[in-house]
N, C-alpha and C positions, 0 to 999 in steps of 0.2 A: 199375742205376747204372755210370758211369765212372769208372774211374779217371784222375786228374789226371797226364797223360805229357806233363810240357814238359819233359826234359833236355836239355838240348843236344848234338847231335851235333858232334862234329868235323869239317871238311871232307874232311879223309880215309876217316873213318868212311861219309860222304854218299858219295864217291865209291867206294867201295866195296860198298855199297848196291847201286850204279848197275849195275856192272861184273855183280855177283851178277845183276839182273833181266834183263840183257841176254842171262844163261847161262841161267839158272832152269830151263827146258824143255827143254835138251837133255843128252842122259845119258852124253855123252862129255865132260862141262864139268862142273871142282866149283874156284868160287872160292874162296880163305881169304884168310882176313887174319891175319895173325902180328904182335905183339908180345912184341918178348926182357927179361928185366930191364933191362935198359940202357934202355929204350923206344925202343929200335930197330923203327921199323914197316917193314912188306913185304906187297904183295900176291900169291901166289902162284895160279898157275891150273894147275889140271893137266886133260891131255888124252889119254885115253887114246889117239884116232885120231890118228900122228901128224902126218899130210898136214893136218889141223884144227889141231893145235899150230902147227905150220909157220906156217900163214897169220896164226894169232892174232899169234902176236909179232911179224909182220911190220906189223900192223893196228892194234894199241896202242902206245902208248911205252914205252919202258924204265922210265922212275919218271915220278913225277906231282910238284912243287913245291909245299909250302903255305906259303910264307912261308918259316920257315926249317927246319920239317919239309919235308923230301924222302923222298916212300916211293918203291921200288923195287917195278916190276911184272914177275913174273918165270914165263915162261911153260915149261910142263913136258911134255912132256921134250925140245923141237926149239927151234934159232933158224936153219935155211938161210935162202938170200937166193933169191928169185922175182921177176924182170919186171914181171907183171903183175897191180895187185894188185886187179881186179874178181873174178880166180880165187880171192885170198886173203880173201876175202870169200862167195866159196861155196863153199870150202874150211869156213872157220872157223864158219858158219852152219847146214852140212850137216844136217840133220835138228833144227832148234832150229823149236820150235813156233811162236815168235815172227813166223817170218820168212813173209813171206806169195809174196814170189816175188825173185828179183834180173831184171834187164834189162840186158843190154851193148849196146853199138855203136848207141844210141839217136841221135836229133837227127840234123837236114840232115848235120853233117859225119862223125857215127856216132862222137862221140868223149864221148858223156855214157851213166856207169852207172849203174845205179837202183837199190839194195837199199830193199823193198821190206817194209814190218813189216807185219802188221795191225791191223785198225782196232779196237784195247783199248789202254785206258785201263794203265799201268804205276804203281805206285806202290808205294814205299820208304820208311823211319822216318827224319826230317829232323829233328826238332825243330821243324817249320812250328807255329807260336801258331794260327794260321788254321786249321789242323783239331783240329777235338776228339779226335784218338786223333796228334797229329804226324806223320804221314805227307803227304809229297810226293805231289803227281798229276800224270802228265803220261802224253807219248807216247813211245815207245819209237823213236823218228825225234828226241827232243829230245834223249835222251839219247846216239844213238850220233852226233850231231854234235858234242857234248861229248867223248866218249869217243875218236869218232875223228879230230879235231880236223885232223891233220896228214895224213889222207886226201887223194892226189894230186888234183888241180884234174880236175873232171869228175864226180868221184864224190859222188851226192848221196843224202842217206838223205831217204826219205817214209813215208808210212800211206797203204795201200790204198784203196781206194773201196769194194771190192767188200765185202759183209756177213758 
């Protein structure tokens, strides 16, 4: 018998769950949600590979706003600048099993880059009343478009057509 699981998720928790999904299969990345006794919230991303930490810090926003709730996103240990964004995605997702490939310098003008996710469903708890367990199901490309919405023009997220 299924348990009635219709608790509401705060939008910052749903965002955190999506971040967790993107890096769940990467042994070098750990995503942690923290809330102190004053109710201040933050997401910390611990990365054991310095290059990957730098790349992740460049492709994620410094904070996410949910009305009057602002949640800082802190990537540890590094925060240096780099010019070419696609290399940041390459470093950020290096060794992550959700990635099928990263294609760079595509198109007629060679200014299109693609982060290509494996063809699989991503699920996270999100108080979805249309799901018996409260989970939302989506593709990694949809999550990436939301999380990396500030990626430069010419950066695309898609799902592989390979089995």
